C-alpha positions as CSV (number, residue, x, y, z in Angstrom):
1,M,34.4,25.8,37.8
2,S,36.7,23.2,36.0
3,K,37.5,22.7,32.6
4,A,35.7,19.4,32.7
5,S,32.4,21.2,33.7
6,N,32.7,23.9,31.2
7,K,33.3,21.3,28.5
8,N,30.4,19.2,29.7
9,R,28.2,22.3,29.7
10,R,29.1,23.2,26.2
11,M,28.4,19.9,25.1
12,A,24.9,19.8,26.7
13,I,24.3,23.2,25.0
14,V,25.3,21.8,21.6
15,L,23.1,18.6,22.1
16,F,20.1,20.7,23.2
17,S,20.7,22.9,20.0
18,I,20.7,19.9,17.8
19,V,17.8,18.2,19.2
20,G,15.7,21.6,19.1
21,G,16.7,22.0,15.5
22,M,15.5,18.5,14.6
23,V,12.3,19.3,16.2
24,G,11.9,22.4,14.4
25,L,12.6,20.8,11.1
26,A,10.2,18.0,11.8
27,Y,7.5,20.7,12.2
28,A,8.5,22.5,9.2
29,S,8.8,19.5,7.0
30,V,5.0,19.1,6.8
31,P,4.1,22.5,5.2
32,L,7.1,22.4,3.2
33,Y,6.3,19.1,1.7
34,Q,2.8,20.2,1.2
35,L,4.1,23.2,-0.6
36,F,6.4,21.0,-2.8
37,C,3.6,18.8,-3.7
38,Q,1.4,21.6,-4.7
39,V,4.0,23.1,-6.9
40,T,5.0,19.9,-8.7
41,G,1.9,17.9,-8.5
42,Y,3.8,15.1,-6.8
43,G,1.9,12.2,-5.3
44,G,-1.4,13.4,-7.1
45,T,-1.5,16.5,-5.2
46,T,-3.4,19.2,-7.5
47,R,-1.9,22.5,-8.4
48,V,-3.4,25.9,-7.4
49,A,-4.0,28.5,-10.2
50,A,-5.5,31.9,-10.6
51,A,-7.7,31.1,-13.8
52,P,-7.3,29.0,-17.0
53,V,-5.0,30.1,-19.4
54,K,-6.5,30.5,-22.9
55,T,-4.6,28.0,-25.1
56,I,-5.1,26.9,-28.8
57,G,-4.1,23.4,-29.8
58,S,-5.3,20.1,-30.8
59,S,-6.2,19.3,-27.1
60,Q,-8.3,22.3,-26.6
61,G,-11.9,21.4,-26.2
62,R,-11.4,17.6,-25.6
63,I,-13.5,15.8,-22.9
64,I,-12.1,14.2,-19.8
65,T,-14.3,12.7,-17.0
66,V,-13.8,13.7,-13.4
67,R,-15.1,11.6,-10.5
68,F,-15.5,12.9,-7.1
69,D,-14.5,10.9,-3.8
70,A,-15.2,12.0,-0.1
71,N,-13.6,10.5,3.1
72,V,-13.8,11.6,6.7
73,N,-11.4,10.4,9.5
74,S,-12.9,8.6,12.4
75,A,-12.0,11.3,14.7
76,L,-14.1,13.9,13.1
77,P,-18.0,13.5,13.6
78,W,-19.0,14.8,10.1
79,R,-21.0,13.6,7.2
80,F,-19.3,14.6,4.0
81,K,-20.2,13.8,0.3
82,P,-20.0,15.0,-3.3
83,V,-23.2,16.6,-4.7
84,Q,-22.4,15.0,-8.1
85,Q,-20.5,11.7,-8.7
86,E,-18.9,12.7,-11.8
87,M,-18.7,15.5,-14.4
88,K,-17.8,15.4,-18.2
89,V,-15.1,18.3,-18.4
90,R,-13.8,20.3,-21.3
91,V,-10.1,20.7,-20.9
92,G,-9.1,24.2,-20.3
93,E,-12.4,25.4,-19.2
94,E,-13.1,26.3,-15.5
95,V,-15.8,24.1,-13.9
96,L,-17.6,24.4,-10.5
97,A,-18.3,21.2,-8.3
98,H,-19.9,20.9,-5.0
99,Y,-19.6,18.9,-1.8
100,T,-21.6,19.1,1.3
101,A,-20.5,18.5,5.0
102,K,-22.6,18.2,8.1
103,N,-21.4,18.2,11.7
104,M,-23.2,15.2,13.2
105,G,-21.6,16.0,16.6
106,T,-22.9,17.8,19.8
107,E,-20.1,20.4,19.7
108,A,-18.5,22.9,17.4
109,V,-15.5,21.6,15.6
110,V,-13.1,22.5,12.9
111,G,-12.0,20.4,10.0
112,N,-9.2,20.4,7.5
113,A,-9.3,18.6,4.3
114,T,-6.5,16.8,2.4
115,F,-6.6,16.2,-1.2
116,N,-5.1,14.4,-4.1
117,V,-6.0,13.1,-7.6
118,T,-5.6,9.7,-9.3
119,P,-3.9,8.7,-11.4
120,F,-1.1,10.5,-9.4
121,K,0.7,11.5,-12.8
122,T,-2.4,13.8,-13.5
123,G,-1.6,16.0,-10.6
124,P,0.5,18.6,-12.4
125,Y,-2.5,19.1,-14.8
126,F,-5.4,19.4,-12.3
127,N,-5.6,23.2,-11.2
128,K,-7.8,24.5,-8.5
129,V,-8.8,28.0,-8.6
130,D,-10.8,28.1,-5.5
131,C,-11.5,25.4,-2.9
132,F,-12.9,24.9,0.6
133,C,-9.7,23.0,1.3
134,F,-7.6,26.1,1.2
135,S,-8.8,26.9,4.9
136,E,-10.0,25.3,7.9
137,Q,-13.9,24.9,8.2
138,L,-15.8,25.5,11.3
139,L,-19.1,23.8,11.6
140,Q,-21.6,24.2,14.5
141,P,-23.4,21.0,16.0
142,G,-26.0,19.9,13.4
143,E,-24.7,22.7,10.8
144,E,-24.7,21.6,7.1
145,V,-22.9,23.8,4.5
146,P,-22.1,23.4,0.8
147,M,-18.5,23.2,0.0
148,P,-17.8,24.4,-3.6
149,V,-14.5,23.8,-5.6
150,S,-13.6,25.4,-8.9
151,F,-10.9,23.9,-11.2
152,Y,-9.9,23.1,-14.6
153,V,-7.8,20.6,-16.3
154,D,-4.6,21.7,-18.3
155,P,-5.2,20.8,-22.1
156,E,-1.3,19.9,-21.9
157,I,-2.3,16.7,-20.3
158,F,-2.9,15.1,-23.8
159,D,0.5,16.4,-25.0
160,N,2.2,14.3,-22.5
161,P,3.0,10.8,-23.6
162,T,2.5,9.3,-20.1
163,T,-0.9,11.2,-19.5
164,K,-2.4,11.5,-23.1
165,E,-4.5,8.3,-22.7
166,V,-6.2,9.2,-19.4
167,K,-9.8,9.4,-19.7
168,T,-11.0,9.6,-16.1
169,I,-9.6,11.7,-13.1
170,T,-10.8,10.9,-9.5
171,L,-10.7,14.1,-7.1
172,S,-10.6,12.9,-3.7
173,Y,-10.8,14.7,-0.4
174,T,-10.3,13.5,3.4
175,F,-11.4,15.5,6.3
176,Y,-9.6,15.5,9.5
177,R,-10.3,17.1,12.9
178,A,-8.1,20.2,13.5
179,P,-5.8,20.3,16.5
180,E,-7.3,21.5,19.7
181,D,-5.5,25.0,19.6
182,V,-6.7,25.5,15.9
183,Q,-10.4,24.7,17.0
184,K,-10.3,26.9,20.1
185,E,-9.1,29.9,18.2
186,A,-11.5,29.4,15.2
187,I,-14.5,29.1,17.7
188,S,-13.5,32.1,19.6
189,K,-13.1,34.2,16.3
190,K,-16.5,33.2,15.1
191,T,-17.9,34.0,18.7
192,V,-16.4,37.5,18.7
193,K,-17.7,38.1,15.2
194,S,-21.2,37.1,16.2
195,L,-21.2,39.3,19.1
196,M,-20.0,42.2,17.1
197,T,-22.7,41.7,14.4
198,K,-25.3,41.5,17.1
199,E,-24.2,44.8,18.7
200,K,-24.2,46.6,15.2
201,S,-27.7,45.4,14.5
202,K,-29.1,46.7,17.9
203,P,-31.4,50.0,17.4
204,T,-29.8,53.2,18.7
205,N,-31.9,55.3,21.4
206,N,-31.5,58.7,20.2
207,G,-33.6,59.8,23.3
């Protein structure tokens, strides 16, 4: 093989490696960006916390209004809405709110929810303890389910000069249809689990 051929082959390998690396980075950038937003509250993304931390200060016990917004991408045949339009929340206290979702389609489908709060600057102070948005949601045709979210607003929101005048926070969700491979895996797991449950419930014949 000539030197020119070897050089061309090495060049091709390098180019393919660069392209492959760029593709991998593109796929990794989405979860990395989401993680960055959840840690920093950037772009109105809420924080994730284990539980409220007990604090004592001038802001403790103050009230802020939380409004609830629900949206569904046109590719997902669901009806999704908040049970309550708004709540008066005492900062520093954990609160439970509810949404409901119903599959209006004729087949099982998996949805993923994105979320943020407005004003965006309140993101670092809005903490979710538990939420339906932490995982994919599988709904059968016609199935309607409650979707709870527990959260608290950090009292330090009133200590920051840029957020201390905020009186209302809007928590917003948008549900999207999950990719086909995610849907197939989720439906398959649920089918296997259902069959195992039915098998266990069968009466045993001791003869």
